[in-house]
C-alpha positions in Angstrom: -67.2 43.4 130.1 -64.9 44.4 132.5 -61.7 45.6 131.5 -58.9 42.9 132.8 -55.1 44.2 133.1 -53.1 41.9 132.0 -49.7 42.5 133.9 -46.4 42.6 131.7 -43.6 40.2 130.8 -40.6 41.5 131.7 -38.1 40.0 129.3 -34.1 39.9 129.0 -33.1 41.7 126.4 -29.6 41.9 124.2 -28.8 44.7 122.9 -25.9 45.9 120.9 -24.1 48.7 122.6 -24.8 50.2 119.9 -28.0 50.7 120.3 -28.0 52.0 123.6 -26.8 55.3 126.0 -25.6 54.6 130.1 -27.9 57.3 132.1 -25.3 57.6 135.5 -27.8 57.5 138.0 -26.8 54.6 140.5 -25.7 57.5 143.9 -26.4 55.1 146.7 -23.8 55.4 149.2 -22.2 51.5 149.2 -23.9 50.6 146.3 -21.4 52.5 143.6 -19.8 50.2 142.1 -22.7 47.6 141.2 -22.6 50.4 137.9 -26.7 49.7 138.5 -27.8 53.2 136.2 -29.9 53.5 133.9 -30.7 52.3 130.9 -31.6 54.4 128.1 -32.8 52.0 124.3 -34.5 54.9 121.7 -36.7 53.9 118.4 -34.4 50.5 118.7 -36.1 46.7 117.5 -34.8 43.9 119.5 -36.0 40.4 117.2 -37.3 37.5 119.1 -33.9 36.3 119.0 -32.3 38.0 121.0 -34.9 38.6 123.9 -35.6 36.0 126.8 -38.8 35.6 128.8 -36.8 35.9 132.9 -39.6 32.8 133.9 -37.6 31.1 131.3 -34.3 31.4 132.8 -35.7 30.5 136.2 -38.0 27.4 135.4 -34.6 25.4 135.5 -35.2 24.4 131.5 -33.6 28.4 129.7 -33.1 27.8 125.8 -29.7 28.1 126.6 -29.5 24.1 128.4 -31.8 22.2 125.2 -28.0 23.9 123.5 -25.6 23.4 126.0 -23.9 20.2 127.7 -22.9 21.9 131.7 -25.5 21.2 134.1 -24.2 25.7 134.5 -27.1 26.1 131.1 -29.8 24.8 133.4 -29.6 26.1 137.0 -32.9 28.0 138.0 -31.2 32.1 137.9 -32.4 33.7 140.8 -32.2 30.4 143.3 -29.1 30.6 142.3 -27.6 34.6 141.1 -26.6 36.0 144.7 -23.8 33.4 145.3 -22.0 35.2 142.1 -23.1 38.5 143.9 -22.2 37.3 147.0 -18.3 36.6 146.2 -17.9 40.1 146.0 -18.9 40.8 149.1 -16.5 37.9 151.1 -13.6 38.9 148.5 -13.8 42.4 149.4 -14.3 41.1 154.2 -11.0 39.2 153.1 -10.0 41.5 151.4 -10.6 44.1 154.4 -8.7 41.9 156.6 -5.5 41.1 154.9 -5.1 44.7 154.3 -5.5 45.2 158.2 -1.9 43.0 158.2 -0.3 45.5 156.0 -1.0 48.2 158.4 -0.5 46.3 161.3 3.4 47.6 162.4 1.1 51.6 163.1 2.3 53.2 165.9 -1.0 53.9 168.2 -0.6 54.2 172.2 2.1 56.8 173.6 3.2 55.7 176.7 6.4 56.9 179.0 9.4 55.6 177.9 8.1 53.2 174.8 4.7 53.7 172.2 3.2 50.2 171.4 2.0 48.7 168.6 -1.7 48.6 167.3 -1.2 44.4 167.1 0.3 43.9 171.0 -3.1 45.5 171.7 -5.7 42.6 173.0 -8.4 44.3 172.4 -7.3 45.0 168.3 -6.9 41.1 168.5 -9.8 40.2 169.4 -10.9 42.5 166.8 -8.7 41.2 164.5 -9.6 37.4 164.7 -13.7 38.2 165.9 -13.0 39.3 162.0 -11.0 36.6 160.8 -14.0 33.9 162.2 -16.5 36.1 160.8 -14.9 36.4 157.1 -13.8 32.5 158.0 -17.5 31.6 158.9 -18.9 33.4 155.6 -17.2 31.2 153.0 -17.5 27.4 155.2 -22.0 28.5 154.6 -20.7 29.5 150.2 -18.9 26.0 150.1 -21.6 23.7 151.8 -24.1 25.9 150.2 -22.2 25.2 146.7 -21.5 22.0 147.4 -25.0 20.6 146.9 -25.9 23.5 144.2 -23.2 21.5 142.2 -24.4 18.5 143.3 -28.0 19.1 142.3 -27.8 21.0 139.1 -24.7 17.4 137.9 -27.9 15.9 138.7 -31.3 17.2 137.2 -32.5 18.3 139.5 -34.7 21.8 141.0 -33.7 22.3 144.5 -37.2 22.1 145.9 -39.2 25.7 147.4 -37.2 24.4 150.8 -33.4 24.7 149.5 -34.5 28.0 147.5 -35.7 29.8 151.0 -32.7 28.6 152.7 -30.0 29.3 150.2 -32.5 33.0 150.4 -31.7 32.9 154.2 -28.5 31.6 153.6 -26.8 34.4 151.7 -28.3 37.3 153.9 -26.1 35.8 156.9 -23.2 34.9 154.5 -24.2 38.7 154.2 -24.2 40.0 157.5 -21.1 38.6 158.4 -18.9 39.6 155.3 -20.4 43.1 156.8 -20.0 42.9 160.4 -16.5 41.4 159.9 -15.7 45.0 157.4 -17.5 47.0 161.0 -14.7 45.9 162.8 -12.1 46.6 160.9 -12.6 49.8 159.5 -12.2 51.4 163.4 -8.7 49.9 163.1 -7.5 52.1 160.3 -7.7 55.2 161.8 -6.9 58.1 159.5 -4.5 55.4 157.7 -5.7 54.6 153.3 -6.3 51.3 152.9 -4.7 49.5 150.2 
């Protein structure tokens, strides 16, 4: 009989802070703030009641859904998890726009008789307007998807495969819009520090 390799079953483990150490290994540009470091557990026993098979969380029937009335506990994890992350990205892009607004009085171009304020330049106005439109479009797309997800959850419906793909597609596009907005605004800061 040939040897069959079994794929490991991934679990979420709930471990007290005193039972593990965090090794600071995450230094990827642009992702440092995620805190995605390595977690070290050395000779730690995790009882079954503090574990959750990952596939249960994506099934729409996780154990928490049996004990909590809210539909949020029954939403499939990976179909909706990205929305918790992309909201931070959207807020960051919006924050960049607000910081940009505080710096609008910066002097930029010297002329013979006076200095023009940066905000009076057409090219700057176009950049700020395009960034604002991208941020607003990202928010509108998020609101539509979030409303649909909540509507489905309240009705006890599970997103179809097509809907899941659409949600991921939209999350990717929202990310692109937010990154583009920040990239439009960043050069306008010059040597200033935002914040």
